C-alpha positions as CSV (number, residue, x, y, z in Angstrom):
1,M,52.5,-43.9,283.9
2,S,55.0,-41.1,283.7
3,V,55.1,-38.2,281.3
4,T,58.2,-36.1,280.6
5,I,57.8,-32.8,278.8
6,T,60.8,-31.0,277.4
7,S,60.7,-27.6,275.9
8,T,63.3,-25.6,274.0
9,C,61.5,-22.4,274.8
10,S,62.1,-20.4,278.0
11,R,59.2,-19.1,279.9
12,W,60.8,-15.6,279.9
13,A,62.3,-14.0,276.9
14,V,66.1,-13.4,277.1
15,L,67.3,-10.3,275.2
16,P,70.2,-12.1,273.5
17,D,67.8,-14.8,272.1
18,L,65.4,-12.1,270.9
19,A,68.1,-10.1,269.3
20,A,69.5,-13.1,267.5
21,G,66.6,-12.8,265.0
22,G,66.3,-9.1,265.3
23,Y,64.2,-7.5,268.0
24,E,62.3,-4.2,268.2
25,T,60.1,-2.7,270.9
26,W,58.3,0.5,271.6
27,Y,58.5,2.6,274.8
28,P,60.8,0.6,277.1
29,E,61.6,2.6,280.2
30,L,64.6,3.0,282.4
31,R,63.9,4.4,285.8
32,F,66.4,5.3,288.5
33,S,66.7,7.6,291.6
34,T,69.5,9.7,292.9
35,K,70.2,11.9,295.9
36,P,69.0,15.5,295.1
37,S,72.7,16.6,295.0
38,D,73.5,13.9,292.3
39,E,70.6,14.8,289.9
40,V,71.3,13.8,286.2
41,K,70.2,16.8,284.1
42,T,70.8,15.5,280.6
43,I,71.5,12.2,278.8
44,E,73.2,11.8,275.5
45,I,72.6,8.4,273.7
46,E,75.1,7.2,271.1
47,P,73.7,3.9,269.7
48,S,76.1,1.1,269.1
49,G,74.7,-2.2,267.9
50,F,71.1,-0.9,268.2
51,S,69.1,1.9,266.7
52,L,66.7,4.4,268.1
53,E,64.0,5.3,265.6
54,P,62.2,8.6,265.9
55,I,58.4,8.8,266.2
56,D,56.6,11.6,264.5
57,Y,54.1,13.3,266.8
58,G,52.9,15.8,264.2
59,Y,53.4,19.5,263.8
60,G,57.1,18.9,263.1
61,V,57.8,17.2,266.4
62,T,59.9,14.0,266.3
63,R,61.6,12.3,269.2
64,T,63.8,9.3,269.7
65,Y,63.5,9.4,273.5
66,D,62.0,11.3,276.4
67,F,63.8,12.1,279.6
68,K,61.9,13.3,282.6
69,I,63.1,14.4,286.1
70,K,61.0,14.7,289.2
71,A,62.6,16.2,292.3
72,L,61.2,15.0,295.6
73,K,62.3,15.8,299.2
74,T,64.8,13.1,299.7
75,Q,65.5,11.9,296.2
76,T,65.3,12.8,292.5
77,N,63.5,10.3,290.2
78,H,64.6,10.0,286.6
79,M,62.7,8.3,283.7
80,L,64.2,7.6,280.3
81,K,61.7,6.3,277.7
82,L,63.0,5.1,274.4
83,N,60.4,5.6,271.7
84,H,61.3,2.8,269.2
85,L,64.2,0.5,269.9
86,K,65.6,-1.9,267.3
87,I,68.3,-4.4,268.3
88,G,70.1,-6.7,265.8
89,G,72.0,-9.9,266.4
90,V,75.4,-8.3,266.1
91,C,74.9,-6.3,269.3
92,L,74.5,-9.1,271.7
93,T,75.4,-12.4,270.0
94,G,78.4,-11.4,267.9
95,H,76.8,-12.5,264.6
96,S,74.0,-11.6,262.3
97,G,71.6,-14.1,263.8
98,S,71.6,-16.5,260.8
C-alpha cells in the first residue's frame, strides 16, 4: 500500500504569498553590523508599497520605528525595529491580490 500526500501550502510562509492577500506584522527587526568607522547614525524610511503605522505609547509619544546603535570594540551593532508593518499585494505581486 502506498500513500501520496500533496499539499498546496508551503511549510514556511513566503512574503509575496502573504502580501497577495494583505499582510501585517508587529515589531519585525532588521539587525546589521558595521566597522566602527562605518557606523550608520540615522535612517530615513520612505514607504513605497507598504505602510508603517505608528503605535501610541501614551503621554503624546507615538513611533513608527525604533533605531538603536550599540558601539563595541571591533564593530557597531544596529537594530531597526518597525512597530506596525502593513504590506499590500501591489508591493510584491504587481496586483491587488484578488
